[in-house]
N, C-alpha and C positions, 0 to 999 in steps of 0.2 A: 399217321397222316402228317404230312409236312405243312408248314405254315402257308406256303404258296397254294397247296391243294385246298386247304381250309378256306383261304380267302376266295379262291375261285368258286368254291361251293357256295359260300355266303353270297357272293355277287350273283350267281345264277339264281339262287332262291329269291333275292331281292328283285332281280329283273323280272322273274316270273310273277311275283306279287304285284309289281307295278303294272305289268301288261294286263293281268286279269282285272285289276281295279280300274284301269283306264277303259278297257273294252266293256266292262259292265256299266260304265257311265254313259257311253256313247248313245245307246238307244233312248235314254231319258233326255238327252240334249238335242236330239234331232226333231225336226218339225215334220209331221206327216205331209205327204205330197198334196192331198186335197186342201189342207190348211194354207199351204203356200199359194196355191192357185186362187183360193177364195180371197186371200188378202190382197192379191194384185189385180182383182177384177176391175176395180174402180180407181181412178187416179187419186193420189194423196191430196190433191187440192180440193177434193170433195169431202167436206167435214160433216160429222154427225154429232148431235147432242141428244142423249136419251134421258128421259125421266120415267122410271118404272115404278114410281110410287102411286098407290091408289088402284082403282079397278082397271083403268085404262093405262096402257103404256103409251107414252107420247114421244115422238121423234121429230127433230128438226134436221133437215138435210140442207146444207148450204154449199153451193157450187162457187168456190173461189178461183176456179180455173179461168183462163182467158178464152174459153170456148165452151160450147154447149156439151152436156154429158147426158146420155140416156142410160138410166139405171132403174132397178126395182129394189124394194126392201124385201129381203129374204127373212122369213120367220120359221122358227122351229115350232113344231106341234100345231101348225096352222098353215093355211094356204098363203103363199107369197103374195104380196101386194102387186098391183099392175105396174108395168113399165111407165116411166115418166121422163119427160125431157126437161132437164134443169138448164135454164138459160144462165149466161154469165152473171154472177152476183146474186142469183135467185136463192131464196130460202123457201122450202116447202115443208108443211106440217103434216105429219101422219099420226094416226092413233089406231090402236087395236086393243081387244080385251084378252083376258086370260082364256085359254092356256098358251096363247101365242107368246113367243119370246124372240127378241131381235137377234138375228143370226148373221147380219152383215148386209152390205149392198152388193148387188150383182149387176154387171153391165148387160144391157139388152142388145 
């Protein structure tokens, strides 16, 4: 085998290794479609502060937008809370018990 042929073979093996390693990482780096949609439901100017210590989970939702926003608190393992209209600058307090877990805000 000539030196040129040997170099070509090594380059081909290296390229294949890089391609396989790169494609095996791609699925772990992508975000599922439902997560992207859920993240964009409510504008970024609506802030949340969660305290999950104790028997009750407590959540404060603050609308820092320059307009009203209508949203509901989505819970895992429990029924979602009702839709609420947050006025500009308003903070609203929510609480729920176990097994409910905060799963995000959803626009109504």
